[in-house]
TIPALUM-943534 format. One record per atom (N, C-alpha, C, CB): residue in three letters; z, x, y. Coordinates in pm, whole numbers, plus 50000, padded with zeros to 5 digits. Glycine has a CB too. Layout:
N
ALAZXY ...
***
This chain:
312
MET166866523305470 MET165396526605373 MET165146513005342 MET165526536905214 ASN163416517205377 ASN162226506505404 ASN161436508605230 ASN160916512605578 ILE161866499105081 ILE161926504004966 ILE160836493804897 ILE163426504804909 LEU159846501704854 LEU158846492804811 LEU159086494404642 LEU157236497304874 VAL159386480704604 VAL159756486604442 VAL158906476704399 VAL161486486304365 THR157596484104308 THR156556476804233 THR156946472004113 THR155456484304209 GLY156316459104061 GLY157056452803874 GLY158796445903920 GLY157466474003710 GLY159486448004057 GLY160216439504068 GLY161076426904039 GLY159936439604102 ALA159826424903940 ALA160606405303880 ALA160656407903728 ALA159196386003910 GLY160436421803701 GLY160396426303543 GLY162016425803481 GLY159706444103528 PHE162296432803400 PHE164006436003322 PHE164266449103462 PHE163986445903075 ILE163746460203444 ILE164416472503503 ILE164086465803642 ILE163746489803463 GLY163366465303678 GLY163106464003842 GLY163596454003885 GLY161776463303893 SER163476444003842 SER164866431403902 SER165976438003893 SER165226415903805 ASN166456439203840 ASN168396448403798 ASN168406459603866 ASN168856455303611 PHE167176470003922 PHE167456479904007 PHE167626473004172 PHE166246491103988 ILE166586457804181 ILE166986457004372 ILE167986451204292 ILE165996446604532 ARG168566445704231 ARG170356439004221 ARG171366454004247 ARG170836430404007 TYR171056462104174 TYR171786473504217 TYR171616477104359 TYR171446484604137 LEU170746477204411 LEU170606485104580 LEU171106469804635 LEU168496492504656 PHE171206463204654 PHE171636450804699 PHE173346447604694 PHE170846440804613 GLU173686448604604 GLU175476453504530 GLU175496467104618 GLU175646458204297 ASN175256477204618 ASN175466492304709 ASN175606499204807 ASN175016497504713 TYR174306490104867 TYR173736489705053 TYR173226483505143 TYR173026495105090 THR174246484705240 THR173746476605301 THR172406477005410 THR174706473405342 GLU171646492305437 GLU171176487605535 GLU169176488205465 GLU171846498005685 ASP169186493605314 ASP168746491905275 ASP167486481205262 ASP169416494005245 ASN165876474305318 ASN165586468105263 ASN164206464705110 ASN165716464505358 VAL163776457805105 VAL163296464204959 VAL161756452204975 VAL164806460804776 VAL161256457104937 VAL159596447804933 VAL159236448104766 VAL157936458505044 ASN159466436404724 ASN158456432704546 ASN157466429004570 ASN158856420904431 LEU156646443104494 LEU155546439304466 LEU155246437704303 LEU154736447804534 ASP154976421004314 ASP154146423704135 ASP153306416404086 ASP154956422804011 ALA152916415004010 ALA152006404903951 ALA152106395203898 ALA151456407503889 LEU153736389503856 LEU153526379503828 LEU153366374103631 LEU152416378903919 THR153116383603581 THR152136386403475 THR153236379003388 THR151586403903438 TYR153086379903278 TYR153776372403133 TYR155526372603121 TYR153136382402978 ALA155916389803152 ALA156736398803190 ALA157326395803276 ALA156366408303209 GLY156926391803472 GLY157956389903505 GLY158536378803595 GLY158106399103535 ASN159476378803580 ASN159986363603623 ASN160916365903750 ASN160946355203488 LEU160976354703861 LEU161576353203958 LEU162656350103934 LEU161136347104026 ASN163306346103817 ASN164726342503774 ASN165386348403835 ASN165146344003654 ASN164696359003805 ASN165546374803765 ASN166356376303861 ASN164676389503758 LEU165556371804031 LEU166406378104115 LEU166816362904209 LEU165596392604201 GLY167276360104119 GLY168326344904203 GLY169396350404264 GLY169136331704090 GLY169046350004371 GLY171016353304404 GLY170606362504529 GLY172306365304242 VAL169326369804554 VAL168786380704582 VAL167576372304651 VAL168546391104458 SER167326362404606 SER166246359004705 SER166296355304841 SER165666350104663 ALA167146353704888 ALA167406345305009 ALA168206354905086 ALA168186330804982 ASP167806369005094 ASP168886376905114 ASP167586381705226 ASP169756387404974 PRO168216386405347 PRO166686384405499 PRO166466400505471 PRO167326379005747 ARG167476412005457 ARG166596419605354 ARG165386421605239 ARG167136421505315 TYR164916410905151 TYR164796411005079 TYR163416403005087 TYR165806409505028 CYS161976410005059 CYS160706404305011 CYS160096403204925 CYS160056406305042 PHE159386390904865 PHE158606391604773 PHE157156390204822 PHE158996382804682 VAL156516400904779 VAL154656397804731 VAL154566396004632 VAL153536407504738 ARG152956388304620 ARG152686387504481 ARG151446393604490 ARG152726373504412 GLY151356405104409 GLY149856416104405 GLY150186419204287 GLY149566430904514 ASN148596427904273 ASN148266438504175 ASN148736453604234 ASN146596437904146 ILE149436464204153 ILE149126476604259 ILE147696484304200 ILE150636489504260 ARG146696473104130 ARG145306478304128 ARG144716477604235 ARG144506472904045 ASN145476466504360 ASN144336464004500 ASN145246473804573 ASN144106444904592 GLN144276488504632 GLN144666499804644 GLN144806493704801 GLN143736513004589 GLU143506484404869 GLU143476479905004 GLU144606471305048 GLU142286473105026 PHE145436465004946 PHE146096454904925 PHE147856463004974 PHE145716448804752 VAL148136473804850 VAL149136483104904 VAL149776486504988 VAL148996489504905 HIS148386490405083 HIS148066496705138 HIS148866496505289 HIS146906495105116 HIS148016482505323 HIS148526469005413 HIS149926470005395 HIS147966452805362 LEU150216468305292 LEU152276462205283 LEU153066475805347 LEU153166459505053 VAL152696487105264 VAL153416495905319 VAL153196501305444 VAL153476503805248 TYR152156498705509 TYR152456500905703 TYR153266485705763 TYR150386502305818 GLU152196478905669 GLU153056465705695 GLU154396463305760 GLU153286460605583 TYR155266472805621 TYR156586470805596 TYR157246484905687 TYR156886470005417 GLN156526494505695 GLN157106506705714 GLN157726509505591 GLN157996507205826 ILE157406510905533 ILE158166518005347 ILE158116534405315 ILE156976511205183 ASP158866536005336 ASP159576551805320 ASP159056551905203 ASP161336555305325 VAL159286552905061 VAL159666550504937 VAL158946541804838 VAL160766546304949 ILE157686549504718 ILE157366538504635 ILE158516538104524 ILE155866540204572 ILE158856527704479 ILE159436530304337 ILE159166524104243 ILE160556529704325 ASN157616527004118 ASN156996521204020 ASN157816517303887 ASN155976529703994 PHE157326503903859 PHE158306498103807 PHE156566488803694 PHE159706488103950 ALA156166491603794 ALA155406482203699 ALA153726487703576 ALA154906470003829 ALA154666476403461 ALA153906483003392 ALA153726475303269 ALA154356495703377 GLU152796479103235 GLU152546470603024 GLU152936475002943 GLU151236469302935 SER155016471702882 SER155446483202846 SER156096473402686 SER156606492302980 HIS155266466702607 HIS155166466502487 HIS154576469302412 HIS155226461102462 VAL155286475402335 VAL153896483602166 VAL153036478202114 VAL154356487002013 ASP153596468602088 ASP152926455901982 ASP151536449602038 ASP154096441401970 ARG151766446002218 ARG150796442402241 ARG149516460602272 ARG151246430402368 SER150626463002283 SER149126476802307 SER148736479902208 SER149326492302372 ILE149156474102092 ILE148106481401976 ILE147086469801983 ILE148816484501791 SER147146459701991 SER146236449801995 SER145456446502115 SER146816439801960 ASN145506454302204 ASN145076450802370 ASN145146463302411 ASN146096440402472 PRO145076474002402 PRO145366486702511 PRO144486490602605 PRO145556499002450 ASP143246479202634 ASP142596480602803 ASP143546478902852 ASP141496471002873 THR143516466602834 THR145586458102934 THR145926470902998 THR147636451902786 PHE146856481702972 PHE147286491902934 PHE146776498403039 PHE147026495702809 ILE145686504502969 ILE145656513803048 ILE144836511203228 ILE144996524002950 GLU144376502203228 GLU144416498903308 GLU145486493203460 GLU143876495403252 THR146916488303414 THR147896489403456 THR148306501703480 THR148516483803400 ASN148896506103372 ASN149946518503400 ASN148946535303401 ASN151356518303240 VAL147446532403390 VAL146906541503451 VAL146676542903617 VAL145886541603388 GLU145416536203578 GLU145216524703703 GLU145656519603845 GLU145436516003662 GLY146656517403790 GLY147626511803878 GLY148576521903951 GLY148426502603800 THR149046533203906 THR149466543103878 THR149096550603995 THR149116546903758 MET147566553703976 MET146956562104062 MET146546552804225 MET145566568103969 SER145866542604182 SER146146532104280 SER147396538404363 SER146496517004205 LEU149146538404349 LEU150416536404410 LEU149506553804443 LEU152296531504309 LEU149656564704397 LEU149796575704420 LEU148626585504538 LEU149896579304285 ASP147516570004546 ASP146726575704674 ASP147216569604795 ASP145156573204669 VAL147766560704775 VAL148496551104903 VAL149876557204899 VAL148586531904874 ALA150546563204876 ALA151626576604884 ALA150646585704962 ALA152206584704713 LYS149886592804893 LYS149456604504941 LYS148426601405075 LYS148776612304818 GLU148346595605131 GLU147596585005269 GLU148816583805356 GLU146946566005221 ALA149796580505324 ALA150766576305396 ALA152196586505428 ALA151056564305327 GLY151956591405359 GLY152626605205325 GLY154246601905260 GLY152706615605484 LEU154366595405161 LEU155186589505075 LEU155876596004982 LEU154636581705023 ARG156716595204953 ARG157726596504907 ARG157586587404720 ARG158756590705034 LEU157326594604598 LEU157106580804527 LEU157636588204368 LEU155116573304539 VAL158606568604337 VAL159146578904202 VAL158816573904113 VAL160536582104169 GLN158026580004005 GLN157576568403887 GLN158456564803792 GLN156456572303803 ILE158256556003735 ILE159556546103619 ILE158726554003500 ILE159526521703606 SER159016564803407 SER158196567403308 SER158886563003131 SER157876583903337 THR159136573203029 THR159216562902926 THR160136576402843 THR157466555002851 ASP161256574202765 ASP161346585502634 ASP159726590202534 ASP162566576302504 GLU159246573402519 GLU158326569902433 GLU157266579902439 GLU157876556802456 VAL156566592402601 VAL155986596802581 VAL155996610402572 VAL155506592302621 TYR157326612302475 TYR157326629702399 TYR156946625602270 TYR159046640102388 GLY156586616002213 GLY157076615902081 GLY157546609001975 GLY157616620202082 THR158016615501872 THR158846608801790 THR159626620401712 THR158026598601699 LEU160416622701698 LEU162126633001678 LEU162456626201499 LEU164066625101851 GLY162926642701467 GLY163456639401295 GLY164816638601330 GLY163156652801153 LYS165666642901265 LYS166806635701263 LYS167926645901308 LYS167036629301122 THR167646654401410 THR168356656501467 THR167436665801599 THR169406661201379 GLY168106674601686 GLY167906674501835 GLY167266666801945 GLY167476682801851 TYR166926668902025 TYR166626660102104 TYR165206665502271 TYR168336655902141 PHE165546652702298 PHE163966657102368 PHE164206666002543 PHE162846637602401 THR164066671202616 THR163636682502712 THR162826680202781 THR163246692802669 GLU162906680702952 GLU162106678403005 GLU160896685203022 GLU162546676303074 GLU161166700902933 GLU160046705602884 GLU159496701102758 GLU160166717502880 SER159886696502646 SER159216689602588 SER157656690402613 SER159746679002607 SER157276690702494 SER155146686302485 SER155456672502507 SER153896688602288 LEU154566667902560 LEU154226653702538 LEU153326651002415 LEU153536648502661 GLN153406642802371 GLN152856639602200 GLN152496623102176 GLN154336644002069 PRO151986613302275 PRO152236597002217 PRO151476596102143 PRO152116584602297 ASN152126583102075 ASN151466579601912 ASN151206564101993 ASN152866580401722 SER151006559702122 SER150646543302091 SER149956547502222 SER151986527802078 PRO149076535302205 PRO148676532802321 PRO149216527802397 PRO147926528602327 TYR150176524602451 TYR151706520402540 TYR152136535802597 TYR153276512402411 SER152536547402507 SER153216560202533 SER152106568002585 SER153946567002404 ALA151016570002542 ALA149946567002563 ALA149376569902760 ALA150026552202496 SER149796558802797 SER148896553502922 SER150236559603030 SER148436531802925 LYS151436558802920 LYS152516561303035 LYS152276578803053 LYS154396556002977 ALA152076585702970 ALA151646596602945 ALA150806606103022 ALA151216594502860 SER149296593203032 SER148736593103109 SER148626593703291 SER148516587203057 ALA150196585103245 ALA150476580103449 ALA151176593903497 ALA152026562403495 ASP151996600203343 ASP152896610503399 ASP152076623403451 ASP153956614903287 MET151196619103353 MET150036638303438 MET149166636203590 MET148036644403292 LEU148816617503630 LEU148676625503742 LEU149576622103811 LEU147566625503807 VAL150786616203833 VAL151746620603895 VAL152016636503890 VAL152736613203851 ARG152256641703794 ARG151986662003827 ARG151246662903923 ARG151126672903708 ALA149836655203863 ALA148246667803954 ALA148686665204088 ALA145986661703940 TYR149156649804121 TYR149166643704272 TYR150146657804334 TYR150106624004288 PHE151596660104280 PHE152186668504350 PHE151656683604299 PHE153666665504340 GLU150766688004237 GLU150536701304262 GLU149316702504306 GLU150736709404158 THR148546685904306 THR147566693904439 THR147276695204545 THR146766693904450 TYR148366682604597 TYR148706682104721 TYR149756681004786 TYR148266676004756 GLY150446681504634 GLY151856687804770 GLY152496668504732 GLY150906693805050 LEU152136660104680 LEU152856643904691 LEU154036647204659 LEU152356630904591 ASN155366642504757 ASN156236641104697 ASN156946631904583 ASN156566641904765 VAL157006632004480 VAL157066626104358 VAL157906633404283 VAL155866624404298 SER158386622704197 SER159676628004070 SER159326613203927 SER162146625504176 ILE159186616803902 ILE159636609703702 ILE161236608803640 ILE158856623203557 THR160626595703646 THR161976596403547 THR161916592703368 THR163056584403617 ARG162366595703268 ARG162456591103142 ARG162886586203091 ARG162506594003089 SER163756573203111 SER164996571602982 SER164656561802882 SER166526566303037 SER165886564302779 SER166076562102626 SER165596541102663 SER168366568302549 ASN165716539602555 ASN165786520502512 ASN167046508802667 ASN167156519702268 ASN166196509702738 ASN167516499002807 ASN167686485902688 ASN166896490103002 TYR169376480502752 TYR169546472002686 TYR170156461602817 TYR170356476502558 GLY170326448302838 GLY171306435802863 GLY170766433102925 GLY172556434502898 PRO171136417803087 PRO170696404303087 PRO169216407003137 PRO171636393803183 ARG168496392603130 ARG167476390303197 ARG166606399303113 ARG167606392603345 GLN166336406303011 GLN165366415402948 GLN164316399102836 GLN166586431902824 HIS163046405002892 HIS162086394302779 HIS162306396002663 HIS160586395202773 PRO162376382702596 PRO162746380002518 PRO161786387902361 PRO162856366502556 GLU160516391002428 GLU159356402802250 GLU160496413302277 GLU156816413902284 LYS161276426002348 LYS161806433102296 LYS163456431602206 LYS161636440202388 LEU163166437902118 LEU164306439502016 LEU165516431301994 LEU164806450602035 ILE165956436102112 ILE167676425102136 ILE167846412402190 ILE168726430902238 PRO167046410902271 PRO166646391802312 PRO166086385402196 PRO165276388502444 ARG165356392502121 ARG163776390302039 ARG164996386301989 ARG162336401601967 MET166036389701851 MET166726389001742 MET167806377801799 MET167276403801690 ILE168636378701934 ILE169326375701963 ILE168606356801968 ILE169796385502065 THR167956355001997 THR167156343702057 THR166306337401915 THR166006350302195 ARG165926341801888 ARG165386342001711 ARG166846336201609 ARG164906363401649 GLY167966342101619 GLY169586336601551 GLY170066327201613 GLY170816346401551 LEU169616322101732 LEU170356310201751 LEU169296302601751 LEU171256308701868 ALA168106300201762 ALA167066291801686 ALA167206287301509 ALA165736300901703 GLY168356297101500 GLY168216290801280 GLY166526301001276 GLY167726260001229 ASN166416310701274 ASN165226313501229 ASN165836329301166 ASN163916312401356 THR164086334001090 THR164646348401029 THR165026358601124 THR163596355500941 LEU165146372801094 LEU165146377801253 LEU164176390801144 LEU167206382601375 PRO162966391601125 PRO161996406701130 PRO162236420901198 PRO160756403601197 ILE162656428401073 ILE162796438301120 ILE161536445901067 ILE164066442901095 TYR160156456801107 TYR159496464501030 TYR160006478100921 TYR158706468101120 GLY159506479200892 GLY159486489300749 GLY161096485400685 GLY159306510600797 ASP162126496600667 ASP162846497500646 ASP164306496300717 ASP162436503500608 GLY163816494300915 GLY165066495501005 GLY165486502401061 GLY165866494400979 GLU165266520400910 GLU166146527500949 GLU165306538001127 GLU166606536900786 ASN165026533701202 ASN163886537901329 ASN165146539201400 ASN162496525601402 VAL165596549401448 VAL166696552801520 VAL166186549001662 VAL167156568101498 ARG167316545801809 ARG166936546301928 ARG168136551502022 ARG166406533301959 ASP167666556902100 ASP169236556402198 ASP169406549402266 ASP169666565202279 TRP170116538202324 TRP169896525802421 TRP171026528502507 TRP169936509802350 LEU170506532402643 LEU170936530202758 LEU170766513802791 LEU170216539802849 TYR172666516102861 TYR172696504602981 TYR171506499703092 TYR173746509303070 VAL171006492303089 VAL169936495103222 VAL170846494003384 VAL168486480203218 MET171556491503403 MET172406491703532 MET172576511103506 MET174266478703524 ASP173226515303426 ASP173476531203360 ASP171726535503480 ASP173276532803089 ASN170726529803428 ASN169126535403423 ASN169366531103578 ASN167586526603305 CYS169546521303638 CYS169486521103721 CYS170306529003862 CYS169406512403694 ARG170936528503838 ARG171936544503893 ARG171506555403893 ARG173086549003821 ALA170536560803792 ALA170176573303734 ALA169246566803874 ALA169666577803544 ILE168026560503844 ILE166576559403940 ILE166976560304065 ILE165656545503931 ASP168346554404121 ASP168416553204253 ASP169066568704336 ASP169366539404273 LEU169826577804283 LEU169806592704250 LEU168656602204299 LEU169816593804107 VAL167906600004192 VAL166906602104206 VAL166296597104287 VAL166526601704133 MET165846587504331 MET164746583004485 MET165736589004629 MET164506559104507 ARG167316594904591 ARG167636593404724 ARG167646615504715 ARG169516580504762 HIS167886620004553 HIS167766634804547 HIS166856639504496 HIS168616640704497 GLY166196636604429 GLY165756643004268 GLY164836654004402 GLY164456628704098 ARG164466667704303 ARG163536668204368 ARG162126667004350 ARG163726675404404 ALA161706670204414 ALA160106669504449 ALA159586677304340 ALA159596676204601 GLY158946667504234 GLY157786675604085 GLY158376674703998 GLY157296691604068 GLU159266672404013 GLU161336676903886 GLU160386662503824 GLU164246672803997 VAL161046658103651 VAL161066655203576 VAL162016651603539 VAL160666659503537 TYR163246640603490 TYR164976638303544 TYR165166629403356 TYR165326622103764 ASN165276631603202 ASN165426627203101 ASN166416616403196 ASN165866637102975 ILE166976600503129 ILE167946597503135 ILE168416590602994 ILE167976591403246 GLY169256595302966 GLY170126587602812 GLY171036583202841 GLY170656595202692 GLY171066572902695 GLY172216567202708 GLY173896569302601 GLY171616554502703 HIS172896579402481 HIS174036589302363 HIS174916577502350 HIS175086606402433 ASN173906564202290 ASN174126555302152 ASN173216555202077 ASN174356542102160 GLU173106563402009 GLU172046560901906 GLU172816553001807 GLU171356574501841 ARG171876539901796 ARG171436530801696 ARG170126529901618 ARG171536520201748 SER170226526001457 SER168906524701413 SER168976508901391 SER168496534401278 ASN167486500101388 ASN167386488301395 ASN168316484101297 ASN166116484101386 ASN168666487301212 ASN169686479601127 ASN170676478201157 ASN169936482701028 GLN171476486701229 GLN172586487801299 GLN172536474701413 GLN172646503201362 ILE171626480901481 ILE171326473201577 ILE171066453801627 ILE170446479901582 VAL171036453601489 VAL170406438301420 VAL172016431901365 VAL168946441501245 GLN172586440201292 GLN173476433401198 GLN174656433901291 GLN173696440601046 LEU174416440801423 LEU175976438801589 LEU175276426501564 LEU176006448701817 ILE174266418101636 ILE173376409901666 ILE174096397601543 ILE171666417101651 CYS174036401601450 CYS174196389001340 CYS176146387601318 CYS173156395101147 SER176726394101359 SER178536392701392 SER178056393201512 SER179936405101344 GLU177876396601568 GLU178356389401750 GLU178256374901740 GLU177086393901903 LEU176626368301656 LEU176496354201700 LEU177466348301515 LEU174216348301739 GLY178246353101489 GLY178586343701339 GLY177396340801245 GLY179156327701376 ILE176546350601246 ILE175306344301080 ILE175496352801018 ILE173456342401074 SER174856349700948 SER174276359500810 SER173386368700758 SER173976354700740 GLU173816379400772 GLU172936390900734 GLU171966387800625 GLU173756402600692 ASP171896379200569 ASP170876372500491 ASP168966363900581 ASP172066359300423 ARG169806360100677 ARG168226359800749 ARG167396373100805 ARG168336350700885 ILE167956385000773 ILE167496397900828 ILE165886395900656 ILE169336415900825 GLU164966397000778 GLU163936395400647 GLU162856410100728 GLU162886373500628 TYR162226417500622 TYR162106435000641 TYR160166428600631 TYR163116450600454 VAL159426428500727 VAL158066431200720 VAL157286439000770 VAL157606424200739 ALA156536439200766 ALA155256455000730 ALA155616464700880 ALA152746448300735 ASP155176475800821 ASP156036486100939 ASP154536486301110 ASP156326510700822 ARG154886487801224 ARG154176488601307 ARG153656498201300 ARG154526486701393 LEU152006499701303 LEU151246508701327 LEU151696522001455 LEU150086500401353 GLY152216529901344 GLY152086543501455 GLY153456548601483 GLY151386539301615 HIS154756539501443 HIS156096532201455 HIS156576552001483 HIS156866519201273 ASP157096557401570 ASP158066563201605 ASP158936563401473 ASP158596557201724 TRP159996574201459 TRP160566574201407 TRP161956575701458 TRP160096579501345 ARG162396585201592 ARG163426578901621 ARG163476586701793 ARG164746581301497 TYR163846584101895 TYR163576592602003 TYR165226595902029 TYR162626584902138 ALA165486604402178 ALA167156604702202 ALA166466619802273 ALA168676604702029 VAL166746613002423 VAL166686627602511 VAL167606636202602 VAL165836626202594 ASP167796645502622 ASP168546653302657 ASP169076647802817 ASP167836666602639 SER169776648202857 SER169656644202981 SER171006645803056 SER169136630802980 SER171516667503030 SER171836668203088 SER171706680303235 SER172416665303018 LYS170396677703250 LYS169566681703362 LYS169996671803504 LYS167886679503311 ILE169996658003471 ILE170286648803613 ILE171476650903597 ILE169896632403636 GLY172496648103527 GLY174016653403533 GLY174516661803577 GLY174506655603452 ARG173786676603568 ARG173796691903582 ARG173226693103773 ARG172396700403436 GLU171896684403809 GLU171696684103940 GLU171836669904021 GLU170426689503955 LEU172576658903927 LEU172266647904081 LEU173806641703998 LEU170166632704102 GLY174786649903927 GLY176256646003860 GLY176056628803783 GLY177696645704014 TRP174916627303718 TRP174756617903669 TRP174926613203523 TRP173916616903706 LYS175806605503517 LYS176616610303347 LYS176026586703322 LYS179786618803359 PRO176166583303148 PRO176286570803118 PRO177906567103119 PRO175536568402986 LYS178146555003231 LYS179176546803225 LYS180306544203110 LYS178616537003247 ALA178856533003124 ALA178866521802991 ALA179276520902858 ALA177836519002960 ASN180636512502808 ASN180796512402709 ASN179706502902638 ASN182026510402702 PHE179146507802514 PHE178196502702432 PHE178996491102426 PHE177766510302300 ASN179836486202300 ASN180306478202237 ASN180126465102351 ASN181666483102185 LYS181406467502441 LYS181516464602595 LYS179796451302622 LYS181366485502705 GLU179346461902663 GLU178016456502781 GLU177516448902674 GLU176686469302862 PHE177296452902531 PHE176456448902433 PHE176456429502402 PHE177016458502298 HIS178396432102396 HIS178236422502342 HIS178686414302515 HIS179126421202186 GLN178216412302620 GLN178246407802743 GLN177266402302756 GLN178436415202832 THR176126411502682 THR174206408802696 THR174086396902580 THR172896426802636 VAL174786397402570 VAL174776386302389 VAL175346370402461 VAL176616394502209 MET176276378702508 MET177066366702610 MET176096359302756 MET178606376302690 PHE175616368102797 PHE174196360202892 PHE173546357802800 PHE173196368303006 TYR173176353702686 TYR171776349502636 TYR172176338302553 TYR170886361102553 LEU174316337702561 LEU174036327402551 LEU175046314502648 LEU173986327502412 GLY174246317802721 GLY175126313002905 GLY176356314502913 GLY175136296602964 GLN176936325702858 GLN178046328002910 GLN178456340202961 GLN178756324802840 
***
């Protein structure tokens, strides 16, 4: 299979490409990435020399260019990881998120429609909004995004749905909980706290630190996305959860323990605007239909993640 991976120099995209090459011998991958601040070709060290891999620098909004790639490399499926994904940046500069996440997705949908391709849209549980102390989002939950980032992803998801309903395009959507693992950009919570801890800086936590996220090991997510790509039903949404709910306080305290530093360095700062309190998804659908369930041991993989940033 010839696979166009957009945003493949980013965190999840690069791990997905690594997963493909570790598990399949017949797949070819074209990695299309604009190499914004969050894209790093070093994430693909050891892969770039593989003859089945090709990197192309470009923007998914350039529909003519994407169309050219699809035909030049005889692409069978597009996996769209390309996105602006940092909530804080979306609050200060929402325009970029609309351009990449909405307009970029529509560009890919138009190419897929014209070429008759399958497209898998990589989305997020944040499109559902926020939860209280109990309950889980299902694929039937209403979309109630609370940040410009999640609103842009929800908008993209609605476009994907519309292209299925209107044109019969072969599409699926994955919505995962918070990913963790190696090679994540240091603006995200876990690598940010690790790198600040190593540098002797304070560890700033929004609000009271009791906001809860469900943490999913990135390779478990890659395995789920691969199953959806190959076997997911057209027009369907698949939630992907790690079943590892932790408050931000618990995550940062665990990092302090891993690094052997004092929790006195934790600093509580003004809360993020529109800060969602809790995310958690019911991933029984992908388990029932595709046989997926998370395999990672949280404590083990969290430790390995810290070791990665320590260079060990």
